[in-house]
C-alpha positions in Angstrom: -8.0 -13.9 -35.5 -11.0 -14.9 -37.6 -11.8 -18.5 -36.5 -12.4 -19.7 -39.7 -8.3 -19.6 -40.3 -8.0 -22.0 -37.1 -7.6 -25.7 -38.0 -9.3 -26.4 -34.4 -12.3 -24.4 -33.7 -11.6 -21.7 -30.6 -13.8 -23.2 -28.5 -12.2 -26.9 -28.6 -8.6 -24.9 -28.6 -10.0 -23.2 -24.9 -11.0 -26.9 -23.9 -7.6 -28.3 -25.0 -5.6 -25.4 -23.3 -7.9 -25.7 -20.1 -7.3 -29.3 -19.7 -3.4 -29.2 -19.8 -3.3 -26.6 -17.1 -5.9 -28.4 -14.8 -4.0 -31.6 -15.3 -0.6 -30.3 -14.9 -1.5 -27.5 -12.0 -3.8 -29.6 -9.9 -1.6 -30.7 -7.5 0.4 -27.7 -7.1 -0.8 -25.3 -4.2 1.5 -22.2 -4.9 4.1 -20.5 -7.8 7.2 -21.8 -7.0 9.8 -20.4 -9.5 12.5 -23.8 -9.8 9.1 -25.8 -10.9 7.7 -23.1 -13.2 10.1 -24.2 -16.7 8.8 -27.9 -16.0 5.3 -26.9 -15.3 5.5 -24.6 -19.1 7.1 -27.4 -20.6 4.5 -30.3 -19.7 1.5 -28.0 -20.3 3.2 -27.3 -23.9 3.7 -31.2 -24.6 -0.2 -31.8 -23.5 -1.5 -29.3 -26.0 0.8 -29.7 -29.0 0.2 -33.7 -28.7 -3.7 -32.7 -28.5 -3.4 -30.1 -31.4 -1.3 -32.9 -33.5 -3.9 -35.5 -32.8 -6.7 -33.4 -33.8 -5.3 -31.2 -36.8 -4.1 -34.5 -38.6 -6.6 -35.2 -41.0 -8.0 -39.2 -41.4 -5.5 -41.1 -43.4 -2.4 -38.5 -43.1 0.6 -38.8 -41.1 0.9 -35.6 -40.0 -1.4 -32.4 -40.0 -1.3 -29.9 -42.6 -0.1 -26.8 -40.2 3.1 -26.3 -38.3 2.4 -25.0 -34.6 4.3 -23.0 -31.9 3.2 -22.3 -28.4 4.5 -19.9 -25.6 3.6 -20.5 -22.3 4.1 -18.0 -19.8 3.4 -18.6 -15.8 2.7 -15.3 -14.3 3.0 -15.2 -10.2 0.6 -12.7 -8.5 1.5 -10.9 -5.4 0.5 -13.1 -2.2 2.6 -14.1 0.2 2.7 -18.3 -0.2 1.8 -18.6 2.9 -1.4 -17.1 2.5 -2.3 -19.4 -0.5 -4.7 -22.6 0.3 -3.7 -22.1 4.1 -6.6 -21.9 6.9 -7.7 -18.6 8.5 -6.0 -18.3 12.0 -8.8 -19.2 14.6 -10.7 -16.0 16.0 -11.4 -14.3 13.1 -14.1 -14.5 11.0 -14.5 -15.9 7.2 -15.1 -12.6 6.0 -12.2 -11.0 7.9 -10.1 -13.2 7.0 -11.1 -12.7 3.2 -10.5 -9.2 3.7 -7.2 -9.4 5.1 -6.1 -11.3 2.3 -7.4 -9.7 -0.2 -5.2 -6.7 0.9 -1.9 -8.8 0.5 -3.5 -10.1 -2.4 -2.5 -8.6 -6.1 -1.5 -9.1 -9.1 1.7 -8.3 -10.9 1.3 -6.3 -14.2 2.0 -8.1 -17.3 1.7 -7.0 -21.4 2.2 -8.9 -23.9 2.0 -8.7 -27.9 2.6 -10.8 -30.7 2.4 -9.8 -34.4 2.6 -12.2 -37.9 3.5 -11.3 -41.5 1.7 -14.7 -43.0 -1.1 -15.9 -45.6 -4.1 -14.2 -43.2 -6.2 -16.8 -45.3 -4.4 -20.4 -44.2 -2.1 -19.1 -41.0 -3.2 -17.2 -37.4 -2.8 -17.4 -33.5 -4.8 -17.3 -30.8 -4.1 -16.7 -27.0 -5.4 -17.9 -23.5 -5.2 -17.2 -19.8 -5.9 -19.9 -17.3 -6.9 -18.5 -14.1 -5.3 -19.7 -10.9 -6.3 -17.6 -8.2 -6.1 -19.9 -5.9 -2.6 -21.0 -6.5 -1.4 -17.5 -6.9 -0.4 -17.6 -10.8 -1.9 -17.2 -14.1 -0.7 -19.5 -17.3 -1.1 -17.4 -20.1 -1.1 -19.7 -23.5 -0.4 -18.2 -27.0 -0.7 -20.3 -30.2 0.5 -20.1 -33.6 -0.5 -22.3 -36.5 1.1 -21.8 -40.2 -0.5 -23.8 -43.0 2.6 -26.4 -45.1 
């Protein structure tokens, strides 16, 4: 999608998305499935609040776009006991890293989205927040439609 159709520059969208994920997940140590719905909801609300603020023209009461955001949290295949835990004594950092790498991995994921709209005013953008140290990634997808 061309950046020219975006109500906010892609670089700024990336910063908004990164800030939202970092603030919500800063104290998270590992993937905890019962908490993912709350994390997703809070990330979405933070991004929407920033979008509404930045996409609303001066003097207007609302932006000239409708926004939809999807947030997906993907768990890495890492035993949670290995995340952010000190290595056992008697092993070197290199040995510990190699052992962790053997256990670590990523789950496969593929997502696609399409839309039928006015290509001059509407569009979509996606972002991946890398949470390797926490054993999870966040994938955000934003759609905007001019009103």
